[in-house]
C-alpha positions in Angstrom: 19.2 -56.4 60.9 16.0 -56.9 59.1 13.4 -54.3 58.4 10.3 -54.5 60.4 6.8 -53.9 59.1 6.7 -50.6 60.9 10.0 -49.5 59.2 8.6 -50.5 55.8 5.4 -48.5 56.6 7.4 -45.5 57.7 9.5 -45.6 54.5 6.3 -46.0 52.4 4.7 -43.0 54.1 7.9 -40.9 53.6 8.0 -41.8 49.9 4.3 -41.0 49.5 4.8 -37.7 51.2 7.7 -36.8 49.0 5.9 -37.9 45.9 3.0 -35.7 47.0 5.4 -32.7 47.3 6.9 -33.5 43.9 3.4 -33.8 42.4 2.4 -30.4 43.9 5.6 -28.8 42.7 5.0 -30.1 39.2 1.4 -28.9 39.2 2.5 -25.5 40.3 5.2 -25.4 37.6 2.7 -26.5 35.0 0.2 -23.9 36.2 3.0 -21.3 36.0 3.9 -22.3 32.5 0.3 -22.4 31.4 -0.2 -18.8 32.8 2.7 -17.7 30.7 1.6 -19.5 27.6 -2.0 -18.3 27.6 -1.2 -14.6 26.7 1.1 -15.8 24.0 -1.6 -18.0 22.6 -4.0 -15.1 22.7 -1.6 -12.9 20.9 -1.0 -15.6 18.3 -4.7 -16.0 17.8 -5.1 -12.3 17.3 -2.2 -12.2 14.9 -3.7 -15.1 12.9 -7.1 -13.2 12.7 -5.3 -10.0 11.6 -3.1 -11.8 9.1 -6.2 -13.4 7.6 -7.8 -10.0 7.3 -4.7 -8.5 5.9 -4.1 -11.3 3.4 -7.7 -11.0 2.3 -7.4 -7.2 1.8 -4.1 -7.6 0.1 -5.6 -10.1 -2.3 -8.6 -7.8 -2.9 -6.2 -4.9 -3.6 -4.1 -7.0 -5.9 -7.1 -8.0 -7.9 -8.3 -4.4 -8.2 -4.8 -3.2 -9.3 -4.6 -6.0 -11.8 -8.0 -5.0 -13.2 -7.0 -1.4 -13.4 -3.7 -2.3 -15.1 -5.7 -4.2 -17.7 -7.8 -1.1 -18.4 -4.8 1.2 -18.7 -3.7 1.6 -22.3 0.0 1.4 -22.8 0.6 2.4 -26.4 -0.5 4.9 -29.0 -2.2 2.1 -30.9 -4.7 1.7 -28.0 -5.2 5.4 -27.5 -8.6 6.8 -28.5 -6.8 10.1 -29.5 -4.4 8.3 -31.8 -5.3 10.4 -34.9 -4.9 13.7 -33.0 -1.5 12.6 -31.7 -0.3 11.5 -35.1 -1.5 14.7 -36.7 0.3 16.8 -34.1 3.5 14.8 -34.5 3.4 15.1 -38.2 2.7 18.8 -38.0 5.7 19.3 -35.8 8.1 17.5 -38.1 6.9 18.7 -41.5 6.7 22.0 -43.4 3.0 22.1 -42.6 3.9 22.6 -38.9 6.3 25.4 -39.8 3.7 27.1 -42.0 1.1 26.9 -39.2 3.7 28.4 -36.8 4.5 31.2 -39.2 0.9 32.0 -39.9 0.1 32.0 -36.2 3.1 34.2 -35.5 2.1 36.7 -38.2 -1.5 36.7 -36.8 -0.3 37.4 -33.3 2.1 40.2 -34.5 -0.7 41.7 -36.6 -3.0 41.7 -33.6 -0.3 43.4 -31.5 0.3 46.0 -34.2 -3.4 46.7 -34.4 -3.7 47.1 -30.7 -0.7 49.4 -30.6 -2.1 51.5 -33.5 -5.4 51.8 -31.7 -3.8 52.9 -28.5 -1.7 55.5 -30.5 -4.8 56.8 -32.2 -6.7 57.1 -28.9 -3.8 59.0 -27.4 -3.6 61.4 -30.4 -7.4 62.0 -30.3 -7.3 62.7 -26.6 -4.5 65.1 -27.0 -6.3 67.2 -29.6 
């Protein structure tokens, strides 16, 4: 049994109809995928923008920190008060430091004795 021209036409129409349904289904799936991808792409774009800003500010902060670290002096040799520090250190470990301590202690004790004597004298004068 041979196919007639009408049979061929009917098969062709059925194939075209099915291909049309397949095309519509693929279009809908593609549209669905695109709708799901669009927000992801927007988030990625926003992340890229923020990352660029962050990287720029991190770079700026790193440069500022580096410059500040260069200004910070790390040893006594770089300190503008080196002579004062050296003198204080020497005073603490030598007899000169001990002498200063004793003189200061005697001065403080003398001051306290004078204050106490003054208070005693005031009390005696007020009692008379």
